[in-house]
N, C-alpha and C positions, 0 to 999 in steps of 0.2 A: 556295485549291485544296488538296486533300489529296494527299499523296504516295502514289504507288503502292508497295505493299510489294514488297520484293525476293523473288525466287524462292529456294526452298530446294531445293538439288540433293542428290540421294542420294550417298552415299559411293561407290557403284559408278560413278556417272557422273563424279564428280570424279576418281576414280582412272583411269578410261578416258581422260579428257582430259589429265590430267597425264602419263600414259605416252605418249600420242601426242605431246605437246610434248617430252618427254625424248628421244624417238627422233630428233627433228630431221629427219624426212622432209618435213614441210610447214612453212611459215612460220607464225608466230603469227596473222597476219592470216587465213590460210587456215583455220586451226583455229577461230578465233573465228567466222568465217562458217559453217563446217560445223556447229559445235555450238551456235551462237547464244549465245555467251558473250563477255564483255568481255576484251580483251587482258590487262589488269591482273589479272583473276581467273585466267586461265590461267597467267600468270607466278607468281602466289602459290601456286597448287596445285602447280605444278611444283617450286618451291622447297621446299614442305612435303614433297613426295614425296622429293626428293633428300636433304634434311637428316634425315628421319626413317626412311630406308630401313634403317638399322642395327637399328632396333627389330624389324623383321620377322624377323630371325634371332636374336632374343633377346639381342643384345649391347647394351652401353652405350657411347655415344660417349666417346672419351677425348680429352684435350687433345693427345696426341702424334699422333693420326691427322689427316691433312689433311682439310679440308672438301671435300665433293663439289661440283664446279663444272661447269656445263654446258660441253660441248665447244665449241659455237659461240661462247660468250662468251670462252673462253680463246683461241681462234684469232683472234678480232677484236682482243682486247686485247694480244696478244703481237706483233702486227705481222706475223703469218704469212700475211696475206691476199695474194692475187696481184693484186688490183685496184690502181688508181691511188692514189697517196698522197692522203690527205684533210687534208693540212696546209694551214693558211690561207696565202693568197698572201703576206701580209706576213712571215710567219715564214720562208718559203722565200727571200724576197728578203734578209732579214737574214742567213740562213745563207750565202748565196752571197757577200755583201759581206765577211763577216768570216772567210773561210777562208784 
């Protein structure tokens, strides 16, 4: 069987999808369904947009400037979520035993 060639998306389309992903109004799954694009592709385009945004204003990225990171990722990783703890059961048992 021959493999189906991938689609080539225009730069305008990729920018539109990446901006929608950066806004964090919808989940990646919703965006993937809306634009008929794979989740990983949306994530790649969003990361490209965020890391190369400094070039839009004619600047050069410096080592002293922190990297741009998605808000939703930082809130999940910093433990700022208001939902229940996602700690494995065995880890919570160990912590309660050794306090």
